[in-house]
N, C-alpha and C positions, 0 to 999 in steps of 0.2 A: 623231812620229806613228806610227812603226812599232810602238810598244808598244800602241797602241789596236787595231790589227788583230789581233795575237795574242790579245788578251783576247776579242775578238769571236769568234774561231775556237774558243776554248776553251769558250765558252758554247754552242756549237752541239752539242756532244756530249751526248747524253741519258744521265742516270744510270740504273742498273739499277732496274727496277720491283720493289717489295717483293712478296713472295709473299702469297697470300691467307691462309695460315695465320699468317704474321707480322703481318698486319693485324688479324685477328680474335682472335688468341690473348689479348691483354690483356682484351678484352671478355668472352670466354668465362671467363677466370679470375675476373674481378669477379663475374660472375653465379654462378659456382660458390661463391665465398666468401660471397656474400649468401645463397645457398640453405642452406649448411651452418651458418652462424653466426646467421642471423636467421629465415628463413622456416620451415625444418624444425623447430627447437625450438618456435616459436610454434604450429605445427600440432599438435605433440605435446601441448603444454599445453592447447590447445583440446579435443583428443580426451579427455584426462584429465578436464577439467571437465565435458564432456558426459556421460561415464560416471558421474561423481560426482552430477550433477544427476538422471540417470535412476535412480540407485540410492537416492534419498532415501526414507525410510520413517518411519512414525509412531514416535516415541520417540527418534529420532536427535537428538543434541545438535550444534548447528551454530553457526558464526560467519558472519554476513552480510558482504557487501562493505562495508557501513557500519560494521562492527565490533560489531554487536549479538550477544550470546551468548544462545541460547535453545534450547528443546526443541520439536521438531515435534509438533504435535497433530493436524494434518489435512493430507493430501496430495491435491492436485487435479492436473488436466492441466497447467495453467499456473501455479498459485499454491500456496503452502503457508501454513499457519497456524502461527505461531511463538509459543510461550508464553515471555515474557520474565520475568515474575514472577507471583505469585498474582493472578488475575483481569486480567492484562494480556496480551491476545492481539493479535498483529500479523499482517496478511495481506500477503505479499510474493511477488514473482515467484520462480519456482524458480531462475532463472539468477542471482539476486542472492545465492545461497548460495555463499560463498567456500570453506568448508572444513567437513568433518565432524570433530568432536573426540571423543576417547574418552569413554565413559560415565562420569559422576561429575565431569566438569569443572565443571559448574554448581555443584555442592555444594562443591567445593574453592575456587571463586572467591568464594564468599560469606564 
């Protein structure tokens, strides 16, 4: 029975409490990793897309998010008119323009 008493006395000693920095350091590191690898690059891409959409002009050749290639014939506040072929005009939202391609891309694609 003597071995039970020493075990109970050993449990009575409290371990050292971890510091606040040691407790929150892994959480801070995870947040920093998410910021630099996920959130910051996505914000940068969104800013570039907003600049691209605000700079659209008549005559620009663009590719839409759906993969359509055409030339802008009319620019409005929220919508642009895209000429896909002769007498084929499509009206779409400005934000669905994915990329502006160099002039002459439509001619080389035919």
